[in-house]
PAZA-618032 format. One record per residue (C-alpha): residue number from 1; residue in three letters; x, y, z. Coordinates in nm, 2 decimals, decimal comma, always signed. Layout:
# residues N
NUM; ala; X; Y; Z .
...
# end
This chain:
# residues 425
1; met; +2,12; +1,64; -4,08 .
2; phe; +1,85; +1,83; -3,86 .
3; phe; +1,68; +1,51; -3,73 .
4; gln; +2,03; +1,38; -3,64 .
5; lys; +2,08; +1,69; -3,43 .
6; ile; +1,75; +1,65; -3,26 .
7; val; +1,83; +1,29; -3,17 .
8; gln; +2,17; +1,38; -3,05 .
9; ile; +2,02; +1,65; -2,83 .
10; phe; +1,78; +1,41; -2,65 .
11; lys; +2,05; +1,14; -2,61 .
12; ile; +2,24; +1,38; -2,38 .
13; his; +2,09; +1,36; -2,04 .
14; asp; +2,19; +1,71; -1,92 .
15; leu; +2,09; +1,89; -2,24 .
16; arg; +1,77; +1,70; -2,25 .
17; asn; +1,68; +1,81; -1,90 .
18; lys; +1,76; +2,17; -1,97 .
19; ile; +1,52; +2,18; -2,28 .
20; ile; +1,25; +2,00; -2,08 .
21; phe; +1,29; +2,26; -1,80 .
22; val; +1,27; +2,55; -2,04 .
23; leu; +0,94; +2,40; -2,19 .
24; ala; +0,79; +2,35; -1,85 .
25; met; +0,87; +2,71; -1,75 .
26; leu; +0,71; +2,84; -2,07 .
27; met; +0,40; +2,63; -2,00 .
28; ile; +0,38; +2,79; -1,65 .
29; phe; +0,40; +3,13; -1,81 .
30; arg; +0,12; +3,05; -2,04 .
31; val; -0,10; +2,93; -1,75 .
32; ala; -0,02; +3,25; -1,56 .
33; ala; -0,11; +3,45; -1,87 .
34; asn; -0,46; +3,29; -1,87 .
35; ile; -0,56; +3,35; -1,50 .
36; pro; -0,77; +3,67; -1,50 .
37; val; -0,77; +3,94; -1,23 .
38; pro; -1,12; +3,92; -1,06 .
39; gly; -1,39; +4,17; -1,15 .
40; val; -1,33; +4,20; -1,52 .
41; asp; -1,61; +4,25; -1,77 .
42; ala; -1,50; +4,02; -2,06 .
43; ser; -1,73; +4,17; -2,32 .
44; lys; -1,62; +4,54; -2,26 .
45; leu; -1,24; +4,42; -2,24 .
46; lys; -1,29; +4,25; -2,59 .
47; glu; -1,46; +4,56; -2,73 .
48; phe; -1,18; +4,78; -2,58 .
49; phe; -0,90; +4,59; -2,75 .
50; gly; -1,09; +4,56; -3,07 .
51; asn; -1,11; +4,94; -3,10 .
52; asn; -0,76; +5,02; -2,98 .
53; gln; -0,46; +4,94; -3,21 .
54; phe; -0,21; +5,06; -2,96 .
55; phe; -0,31; +4,81; -2,68 .
56; gly; -0,33; +4,55; -2,95 .
57; leu; +0,04; +4,61; -3,02 .
58; leu; +0,12; +4,61; -2,65 .
59; asn; -0,09; +4,29; -2,61 .
60; ile; +0,13; +4,10; -2,86 .
61; phe; +0,43; +4,15; -2,64 .
62; thr; +0,26; +4,02; -2,33 .
63; gly; +0,14; +3,69; -2,51 .
64; gly; -0,23; +3,78; -2,49 .
65; ala; -0,19; +3,83; -2,11 .
66; leu; -0,30; +4,19; -2,13 .
67; ser; -0,62; +4,12; -2,33 .
68; asn; -0,70; +3,84; -2,08 .
69; phe; -0,64; +4,09; -1,80 .
70; ser; -0,44; +3,82; -1,63 .
71; leu; -0,19; +3,81; -1,35 .
72; ala; +0,09; +3,85; -1,60 .
73; met; -0,08; +4,15; -1,78 .
74; leu; +0,22; +4,38; -1,74 .
75; gly; +0,46; +4,11; -1,89 .
76; leu; +0,82; +4,18; -1,85 .
77; gly; +0,78; +4,55; -1,95 .
78; pro; +0,88; +4,70; -1,60 .
79; tyr; +1,17; +4,46; -1,58 .
80; ile; +1,30; +4,57; -1,92 .
81; thr; +1,24; +4,94; -1,84 .
82; ala; +1,44; +4,90; -1,52 .
83; thr; +1,73; +4,74; -1,71 .
84; ile; +1,73; +5,02; -1,96 .
85; ile; +1,72; +5,30; -1,68 .
86; leu; +2,01; +5,13; -1,51 .
87; gln; +2,23; +5,09; -1,81 .
88; leu; +2,16; +5,45; -1,90 .
89; leu; +2,27; +5,55; -1,55 .
90; thr; +2,60; +5,38; -1,60 .
91; met; +2,70; +5,66; -1,84 .
92; ile; +2,61; +5,92; -1,56 .
93; phe; +2,74; +5,76; -1,25 .
94; pro; +3,09; +5,62; -1,26 .
95; arg; +3,04; +5,41; -0,95 .
96; leu; +2,76; +5,22; -1,10 .
97; glu; +2,96; +5,18; -1,44 .
98; glu; +3,25; +5,04; -1,21 .
99; ile; +3,01; +4,77; -1,05 .
100; tyr; +2,88; +4,67; -1,39 .
101; lys; +3,20; +4,65; -1,59 .
102; glu; +3,50; +4,61; -1,36 .
103; gln; +3,39; +4,40; -1,07 .
104; gly; +3,35; +4,08; -1,26 .
105; glu; +3,06; +3,83; -1,20 .
106; ala; +3,00; +3,96; -0,85 .
107; gly; +2,94; +4,32; -0,99 .
108; arg; +2,70; +4,18; -1,25 .
109; arg; +2,50; +4,00; -0,98 .
110; lys; +2,49; +4,32; -0,78 .
111; phe; +2,38; +4,52; -1,08 .
112; asn; +2,11; +4,27; -1,17 .
113; gln; +1,98; +4,28; -0,81 .
114; tyr; +1,94; +4,67; -0,85 .
115; gly; +1,74; +4,58; -1,16 .
116; arg; +1,51; +4,35; -0,98 .
117; leu; +1,46; +4,60; -0,70 .
118; leu; +1,37; +4,89; -0,94 .
119; thr; +1,13; +4,66; -1,12 .
120; val; +0,89; +4,65; -0,82 .
121; pro; +0,81; +5,03; -0,80 .
122; leu; +0,80; +5,05; -1,18 .
123; ala; +0,56; +4,76; -1,20 .
124; ala; +0,34; +4,92; -0,92 .
125; leu; +0,33; +5,26; -1,11 .
126; gln; +0,26; +5,10; -1,45 .
127; gly; -0,01; +4,86; -1,29 .
128; tyr; -0,18; +5,16; -1,13 .
129; ala; -0,19; +5,35; -1,45 .
130; met; -0,32; +5,05; -1,65 .
131; leu; -0,59; +4,96; -1,38 .
132; thr; -0,71; +5,32; -1,37 .
133; leu; -0,73; +5,35; -1,74 .
134; phe; -0,94; +5,02; -1,76 .
135; ser; -1,15; +5,14; -1,47 .
136; arg; -1,23; +5,46; -1,66 .
137; gln; -1,33; +5,24; -1,97 .
138; gly; -1,56; +5,03; -1,76 .
139; val; -1,36; +4,72; -1,82 .
140; ile; -1,30; +4,66; -1,44 .
141; val; -1,50; +4,80; -1,14 .
142; phe; -1,34; +4,88; -0,81 .
143; asn; -1,56; +4,92; -0,51 .
144; ser; -1,30; +5,04; -0,27 .
145; trp; -0,93; +5,14; -0,24 .
146; ile; -0,86; +4,79; -0,10 .
147; asp; -0,97; +4,64; -0,43 .
148; ile; -0,73; +4,86; -0,61 .
149; ala; -0,45; +4,78; -0,37 .
150; val; -0,51; +4,41; -0,41 .
151; ala; -0,53; +4,44; -0,79 .
152; ile; -0,19; +4,63; -0,80 .
153; val; -0,03; +4,38; -0,57 .
154; thr; -0,15; +4,09; -0,78 .
155; val; -0,01; +4,24; -1,11 .
156; val; +0,32; +4,35; -0,95 .
157; ala; +0,35; +3,98; -0,82 .
158; gly; +0,28; +3,85; -1,16 .
159; thr; +0,57; +4,06; -1,32 .
160; val; +0,80; +3,95; -1,04 .
161; phe; +0,71; +3,59; -1,10 .
162; leu; +0,77; +3,64; -1,48 .
163; met; +1,11; +3,79; -1,39 .
164; trp; +1,20; +3,50; -1,17 .
165; ile; +1,10; +3,25; -1,44 .
166; gly; +1,31; +3,43; -1,69 .
167; glu; +1,62; +3,42; -1,48 .
168; leu; +1,56; +3,05; -1,38 .
169; ile; +1,56; +2,97; -1,77 .
170; ser; +1,88; +3,19; -1,81 .
171; glu; +2,04; +3,01; -1,52 .
172; lys; +1,93; +2,65; -1,56 .
173; gly; +1,81; +2,62; -1,92 .
174; ile; +1,92; +2,71; -2,26 .
175; gly; +1,90; +3,07; -2,41 .
176; asn; +1,80; +3,41; -2,27 .
177; gly; +1,50; +3,38; -2,03 .
178; val; +1,36; +3,72; -2,10 .
179; ser; +1,39; +3,68; -2,48 .
180; leu; +1,23; +3,33; -2,47 .
181; leu; +0,94; +3,45; -2,26 .
182; ile; +0,87; +3,74; -2,51 .
183; phe; +0,91; +3,47; -2,80 .
184; ala; +0,67; +3,24; -2,63 .
185; gly; +0,41; +3,52; -2,59 .
186; ile; +0,44; +3,61; -2,96 .
187; ile; +0,41; +3,26; -3,07 .
188; ala; +0,11; +3,20; -2,85 .
189; gly; -0,09; +3,47; -3,04 .
190; leu; +0,00; +3,35; -3,38 .
191; pro; -0,28; +3,07; -3,41 .
192; ser; -0,56; +3,33; -3,32 .
193; thr; -0,42; +3,58; -3,56 .
194; ile; -0,40; +3,33; -3,84 .
195; arg; -0,75; +3,22; -3,76 .
196; glu; -0,88; +3,57; -3,76 .
197; ile; -0,73; +3,64; -4,10 .
198; ile; -0,88; +3,32; -4,25 .
199; val; -1,23; +3,40; -4,11 .
200; ala; -1,22; +3,77; -4,22 .
201; arg; -1,05; +3,71; -4,55 .
202; asp; -1,12; +3,97; -4,82 .
203; pro; -1,05; +3,87; -5,18 .
204; ser; -0,97; +4,24; -5,25 .
205; lys; -0,68; +4,21; -4,99 .
206; ile; -0,50; +3,91; -5,16 .
207; pro; -0,21; +4,14; -5,28 .
208; ser; -0,17; +4,25; -4,91 .
209; tyr; -0,16; +3,89; -4,79 .
210; ile; +0,10; +3,80; -5,06 .
211; ala; +0,30; +4,11; -4,97 .
212; phe; +0,29; +4,01; -4,60 .
213; val; +0,42; +3,66; -4,68 .
214; val; +0,69; +3,79; -4,90 .
215; val; +0,81; +4,06; -4,65 .
216; ala; +0,81; +3,80; -4,37 .
217; leu; +1,03; +3,56; -4,58 .
218; leu; +1,26; +3,84; -4,67 .
219; val; +1,29; +3,96; -4,32 .
220; ile; +1,36; +3,60; -4,20 .
221; ala; +1,63; +3,55; -4,46 .
222; ala; +1,78; +3,90; -4,39 .
223; val; +1,78; +3,85; -4,02 .
224; val; +1,95; +3,51; -4,05 .
225; leu; +2,21; +3,66; -4,28 .
226; ile; +2,31; +3,94; -4,06 .
227; asn; +2,28; +3,76; -3,73 .
228; glu; +2,51; +3,49; -3,87 .
229; gly; +2,74; +3,74; -4,04 .
230; lys; +3,08; +3,78; -3,87 .
231; arg; +3,41; +3,97; -3,93 .
232; asn; +3,70; +3,73; -3,84 .
233; ile; +4,01; +3,91; -3,72 .
234; pro; +4,34; +3,69; -3,74 .
235; val; +4,50; +3,64; -3,40 .
236; ser; +4,84; +3,48; -3,36 .
237; tyr; +5,00; +3,36; -3,03 .
238; ala; +5,37; +3,39; -2,96 .
239; lys; +5,57; +3,07; -2,87 .
240; arg; +5,64; +3,03; -2,51 .
241; ile; +5,86; +2,77; -2,34 .
242; arg; +5,78; +2,64; -1,99 .
243; gly; +6,01; +2,37; -1,86 .
244; arg; +6,05; +2,12; -2,15 .
245; arg; +5,72; +2,21; -2,32 .
246; met; +5,65; +2,47; -2,58 .
247; tyr; +5,31; +2,66; -2,60 .
248; gly; +5,16; +2,89; -2,85 .
249; gly; +5,29; +2,94; -3,20 .
250; val; +4,92; +2,89; -3,35 .
251; ser; +4,71; +3,12; -3,53 .
252; thr; +4,32; +3,16; -3,49 .
253; tyr; +4,04; +3,41; -3,54 .
254; leu; +3,85; +3,65; -3,32 .
255; pro; +3,50; +3,67; -3,46 .
256; ile; +3,30; +4,00; -3,43 .
257; ser; +2,94; +3,98; -3,52 .
258; val; +2,77; +4,24; -3,75 .
259; asn; +2,50; +4,27; -3,49 .
260; pro; +2,65; +4,17; -3,15 .
261; ala; +2,35; +4,32; -2,96 .
262; gly; +2,10; +4,07; -3,11 .
263; val; +1,73; +4,14; -3,06 .
264; ile; +1,79; +4,36; -2,74 .
265; pro; +1,77; +4,68; -2,92 .
266; ile; +1,44; +4,61; -3,07 .
267; ile; +1,29; +4,50; -2,73 .
268; phe; +1,44; +4,83; -2,59 .
269; ala; +1,30; +5,05; -2,87 .
270; val; +0,96; +4,90; -2,85 .
271; ser; +0,94; +4,95; -2,48 .
272; ile; +1,02; +5,32; -2,52 .
273; met; +0,79; +5,37; -2,81 .
274; leu; +0,50; +5,23; -2,62 .
275; met; +0,54; +5,47; -2,33 .
276; pro; +0,40; +5,79; -2,50 .
277; gly; +0,08; +5,60; -2,61 .
278; met; +0,04; +5,46; -2,27 .
279; val; +0,08; +5,80; -2,10 .
280; ala; -0,17; +5,96; -2,37 .
281; asn; -0,44; +5,69; -2,30 .
282; phe; -0,41; +5,76; -1,93 .
283; ile; -0,45; +6,14; -1,93 .
284; thr; -0,66; +6,18; -2,25 .
285; asn; -0,98; +6,24; -2,05 .
286; ser; -0,83; +6,47; -1,80 .
287; ser; -1,03; +6,78; -1,69 .
288; his; -0,71; +6,99; -1,71 .
289; ala; -0,67; +7,15; -2,07 .
290; trp; -0,31; +7,14; -2,06 .
291; leu; -0,30; +6,77; -1,97 .
292; ala; -0,55; +6,69; -2,25 .
293; ser; -0,34; +6,89; -2,51 .
294; leu; -0,02; +6,69; -2,40 .
295; ala; -0,22; +6,37; -2,45 .
296; arg; -0,30; +6,47; -2,81 .
297; gln; +0,07; +6,54; -2,86 .
298; leu; +0,18; +6,21; -2,72 .
299; ala; -0,08; +6,02; -2,92 .
300; lys; +0,09; +6,12; -3,24 .
301; phe; +0,37; +5,88; -3,14 .
302; ser; +0,16; +5,58; -3,27 .
303; pro; +0,19; +5,34; -3,55 .
304; gln; -0,08; +5,52; -3,73 .
305; asn; +0,12; +5,82; -3,76 .
306; leu; +0,39; +5,67; -3,99 .
307; trp; +0,59; +5,97; -4,07 .
308; leu; +0,65; +6,06; -3,71 .
309; tyr; +0,65; +5,71; -3,55 .
310; ala; +0,89; +5,53; -3,80 .
311; pro; +1,18; +5,78; -3,79 .
312; phe; +1,18; +5,78; -3,40 .
313; tyr; +1,16; +5,39; -3,41 .
314; phe; +1,44; +5,36; -3,65 .
315; leu; +1,66; +5,61; -3,46 .
316; leu; +1,59; +5,44; -3,13 .
317; val; +1,68; +5,10; -3,27 .
318; val; +2,01; +5,24; -3,40 .
319; val; +2,10; +5,42; -3,09 .
320; phe; +2,03; +5,12; -2,86 .
321; thr; +2,22; +4,90; -3,09 .
322; phe; +2,53; +5,12; -3,04 .
323; phe; +2,46; +5,17; -2,67 .
324; tyr; +2,40; +4,81; -2,58 .
325; thr; +2,71; +4,70; -2,77 .
326; ala; +2,92; +4,96; -2,58 .
327; val; +2,80; +4,84; -2,25 .
328; thr; +2,85; +4,46; -2,33 .
329; phe; +3,14; +4,46; -2,57 .
330; glu; +3,47; +4,61; -2,43 .
331; pro; +3,76; +4,63; -2,68 .
332; lys; +4,00; +4,74; -2,41 .
333; asn; +3,92; +4,41; -2,21 .
334; ile; +3,97; +4,20; -2,52 .
335; ser; +4,30; +4,36; -2,59 .
336; ser; +4,42; +4,32; -2,24 .
337; asn; +4,32; +3,95; -2,23 .
338; leu; +4,49; +3,88; -2,55 .
339; gln; +4,82; +4,06; -2,43 .
340; lys; +4,80; +3,84; -2,11 .
341; met; +4,77; +3,52; -2,31 .
342; gly; +5,05; +3,62; -2,55 .
343; gly; +4,81; +3,68; -2,84 .
344; phe; +4,84; +3,96; -3,09 .
345; ile; +4,68; +4,09; -3,42 .
346; pro; +4,94; +4,07; -3,70 .
347; gly; +5,05; +4,41; -3,79 .
348; ile; +4,90; +4,57; -3,48 .
349; arg; +5,09; +4,65; -3,15 .
350; pro; +4,95; +4,49; -2,85 .
351; gly; +4,77; +4,71; -2,59 .
352; arg; +4,62; +5,04; -2,67 .
353; ala; +4,68; +5,01; -3,05 .
354; thr; +4,49; +4,68; -3,04 .
355; ser; +4,20; +4,82; -2,85 .
356; glu; +4,17; +5,12; -3,09 .
357; phe; +4,18; +4,87; -3,39 .
358; leu; +3,91; +4,66; -3,24 .
359; his; +3,71; +4,97; -3,16 .
360; phe; +3,74; +5,09; -3,52 .
361; ile; +3,63; +4,76; -3,68 .
362; leu; +3,34; +4,71; -3,44 .
363; asn; +3,22; +5,07; -3,51 .
364; arg; +3,22; +5,00; -3,89 .
365; leu; +3,03; +4,67; -3,85 .
366; leu; +2,78; +4,83; -3,61 .
367; leu; +2,70; +5,11; -3,84 .
368; phe; +2,58; +4,86; -4,11 .
369; gly; +2,42; +4,62; -3,84 .
370; ala; +2,24; +4,92; -3,67 .
371; ile; +2,10; +5,06; -3,98 .
372; phe; +1,99; +4,71; -4,11 .
373; leu; +1,81; +4,64; -3,78 .
374; gly; +1,64; +4,98; -3,78 .
375; ala; +1,53; +4,93; -4,14 .
376; val; +1,39; +4,60; -4,08 .
377; ala; +1,19; +4,73; -3,77 .
378; val; +1,02; +5,01; -3,97 .
379; leu; +0,98; +4,82; -4,30 .
380; pro; +0,65; +4,65; -4,19 .
381; ser; +0,50; +5,01; -4,11 .
382; ile; +0,59; +5,13; -4,46 .
383; ile; +0,43; +4,81; -4,61 .
384; gln; +0,13; +4,86; -4,39 .
385; ser; +0,10; +5,21; -4,52 .
386; gly; +0,12; +5,10; -4,89 .
387; phe; -0,12; +4,80; -4,86 .
388; gly; -0,34; +4,89; -4,56 .
389; phe; -0,28; +4,56; -4,38 .
390; ser; -0,27; +4,63; -4,00 .
391; gln; -0,12; +4,30; -3,90 .
392; leu; +0,20; +4,37; -4,10 .
393; thr; +0,35; +4,61; -3,83 .
394; ile; +0,29; +4,36; -3,57 .
395; gly; +0,39; +4,07; -3,77 .
396; gly; +0,71; +4,22; -3,88 .
397; thr; +0,84; +4,33; -3,54 .
398; ala; +0,73; +3,98; -3,40 .
399; val; +0,91; +3,80; -3,69 .
400; leu; +1,22; +3,99; -3,62 .
401; ile; +1,22; +3,90; -3,25 .
402; val; +1,12; +3,53; -3,32 .
403; val; +1,39; +3,47; -3,56 .
404; ser; +1,66; +3,64; -3,36 .
405; val; +1,56; +3,45; -3,04 .
406; val; +1,54; +3,12; -3,23 .
407; leu; +1,89; +3,18; -3,39 .
408; glu; +2,04; +3,27; -3,04 .
409; thr; +1,89; +2,97; -2,88 .
410; met; +2,01; +2,74; -3,17 .
411; arg; +2,37; +2,88; -3,13 .
412; gln; +2,37; +2,80; -2,75 .
413; val; +2,24; +2,45; -2,82 .
414; glu; +2,52; +2,41; -3,08 .
415; ser; +2,78; +2,53; -2,84 .
416; gln; +2,65; +2,28; -2,58 .
417; leu; +2,68; +2,00; -2,83 .
418; thr; +3,04; +2,11; -2,93 .
419; val; +3,14; +2,11; -2,57 .
420; arg; +3,03; +1,77; -2,51 .
421; asp; +3,19; +1,66; -2,85 .
422; tyr; +3,53; +1,79; -2,72 .
423; glu; +3,48; +1,61; -2,38 .
424; gly; +3,42; +1,28; -2,56 .
425; phe; +3,74; +1,34; -2,78 .
# end
């Protein structure tokens, strides 16, 4: 069955071209991730990442671009941060919320344009912080302010380039471009991680290796189960007569996913959790006592401090699951559309009652989905604490993102195949 699907995909000209386009864009991303910024001391760079677990975690989500000190060293972090800021601002500024929710596709395009514009200053700020930090560590040497300006422009251009590739994939390819680029970055680092585990294998850690495999398989199974889980709400359509034809009179289902936000809450939460460590690394050597004290406090929000890191990580995942769903899923709009098309939920009055019913069902599903997503996000950290296997924290979060992105992409491919089946029929 699987091979038949593969053959069917490559028989369809349009779908085959989309997949080839996505693969070509991912290859370009990997090339950009391996073009280094000039003036880097490779030996000191390797030593720095070997002694800093925080930047090792950050490096995973840039697909090794940070450890290569490449053009794409910032990854899509500034773009994701800009998106988070704008979506939070929709709760404060009604005009921005109106643009995002009530002006249709034109409003979405305008909102996305704001996100692109905000990405540039955020990338410049983050790039300056990272370059200054690496300069203090002796990883890169700047002879003048012109060298610093050129390096900042280079890394900002790299982020804008990745943002453009991500949007091209979303527009002309299959799947969500940003998620696929993060997926490609994680997958690119797996071979080297596996090689390091094999080379540095320790017989005394065999239980840890077994635990890692078991946890990874359980996470994959659980993520597949929850992401595919849906609550089907029955919907009936009233009979309508137009001319000599009768329309409606059929029953169908409105599916609501247990986790409609997908992998986005995890990406948002990781972006937020990385910020304190980044700020702490930047100001830790400050000559001002209060800044050094602040750096020590911020450094506590790291994977090593499990009892502080894990609860905040869990809480952020849960909050972002509810928040992102509230932004993207509107029971009021669904109720209005059903009423316009003559549809209704049996036993529920159309209009406001339908909206309240959908909101009630969604919140109950989201409570379970958000708690599950948060639990899966922090579970690897707990296993790390029990078995002392550092790869588990990175591996667990990476597995969660990889599985969710693969499922989302497969779902879109299936929908493309279904559309073409209907057209042939």
